[in-house]
C-alpha positions in Angstrom: 71.4 190.3 184.3 68.5 190.2 186.8 65.4 192.2 186.0 64.8 195.3 188.1 61.4 196.5 189.2 61.1 200.0 190.4 58.3 201.2 192.6 56.5 204.5 192.1 58.6 206.3 194.7 61.8 205.4 192.9 60.4 206.5 189.6 59.4 209.8 191.2 63.0 210.3 192.4 64.3 209.5 188.9 61.8 211.3 186.6 60.1 214.0 188.7 62.6 215.0 191.4 65.8 214.3 189.5 67.3 213.2 192.8 71.1 213.0 192.6 71.1 209.9 194.7 69.5 208.0 191.8 71.9 209.3 189.1 73.7 206.0 188.7 70.4 204.1 188.5 69.0 206.5 186.0 72.1 206.3 183.8 72.0 202.5 184.0 68.3 202.5 182.9 68.8 204.9 180.1 71.9 203.1 178.9 70.0 199.8 179.1 72.7 198.5 181.3 69.9 197.0 183.4 66.7 195.3 182.5 64.2 197.7 184.0 60.7 196.2 183.8 57.3 197.9 183.8 53.8 196.5 183.2 50.5 197.9 182.3 49.5 198.1 186.0 52.7 199.7 187.2 52.5 202.3 184.5 48.9 203.0 185.5 50.0 203.4 189.1 52.8 205.8 188.1 50.4 207.8 185.8 47.9 208.1 188.7 50.5 209.3 191.1 52.1 212.0 188.9 48.6 213.3 188.0 47.9 214.2 191.6 47.8 218.0 192.4 50.6 217.6 194.9 53.1 217.3 192.1 51.8 220.3 190.1 52.6 218.7 186.8 50.6 219.7 183.8 49.3 217.1 181.3 52.1 217.7 178.8 54.7 217.2 181.5 53.0 214.1 182.8 52.9 212.6 179.3 56.6 213.4 178.7 57.5 211.7 182.0 55.5 208.6 181.1 57.0 208.5 177.6 60.5 208.8 179.0 59.9 205.9 181.4 58.2 203.8 178.7 61.1 204.5 176.2 63.6 202.8 178.5 61.6 200.2 180.4 60.8 196.8 179.0 57.0 196.2 179.1 55.9 193.0 180.7 52.3 191.8 180.1 50.8 191.6 183.6 47.5 190.2 182.6 48.4 186.7 183.8 50.8 187.3 186.7 51.2 184.6 189.3 50.5 186.5 192.6 53.3 186.6 195.1 52.6 184.4 198.1 52.8 187.4 200.4 50.4 190.3 200.6 51.6 193.8 200.9 49.7 196.0 203.4 49.6 198.7 200.8 47.4 197.3 198.0 48.8 199.8 195.5 52.2 198.2 195.9 51.1 194.6 195.5 51.6 194.8 191.7 55.3 195.6 192.1 55.7 192.6 194.4 53.7 190.3 192.1 55.8 191.5 189.1 59.1 190.8 190.9 57.8 187.4 192.0 56.9 186.5 188.4 60.3 187.7 187.1 62.5 186.0 189.8 65.3 186.1 190.3 64.7 189.8 190.4 65.4 193.0 192.2 62.7 195.3 193.5 63.9 198.7 194.5 61.5 200.5 196.8 61.4 203.0 199.6 58.0 201.7 200.8 58.1 200.2 204.3 55.3 197.8 203.5 57.4 196.3 200.7 60.6 196.4 202.6 59.1 194.4 205.5 58.6 191.5 203.1 62.3 191.5 202.1 63.4 188.5 204.2 60.6 186.3 203.0 61.1 187.4 199.4 64.8 186.6 199.6 63.9 183.0 200.0 62.3 183.2 196.5 65.4 184.9 194.9 63.8 188.4 195.1 65.9 191.2 196.6 63.7 193.9 197.9 65.8 196.9 198.9 65.9 200.6 199.2 69.5 200.7 197.9 69.5 202.6 194.6 72.7 200.8 193.6 71.3 197.3 194.1 71.1 196.8 190.4 74.8 196.2 190.5 74.2 193.0 192.5 73.6 189.6 191.1 71.2 187.4 193.0 
């Protein structure tokens, strides 16, 4: 089973918007059918995003969302990550790329164009970067 890294937009779809398109992915994560990986920096990024006024989430709801994600994700210590050889134009997304690079072979599910543009180069290092919510079913 390949580790799966989920960027913040995917986590929003799962835990904030309850988007039906991610129902299979959410079930796979909750059932621990897949190895969903988070790190201190990816958790901090997610916490920062859901705290923004745009989402209108009170502190208790934010805490519940973070606890829900942490209860199903495997925590990877990112203090000594080997940086990916590619730089993401969106610096906030670099941690997801670095984490997937460290875990390779890995799958990084993202809707971020800056990450998706790196997909062909990442594939050469056994990293599938995709916006396909069902990519966790693939073996790379």
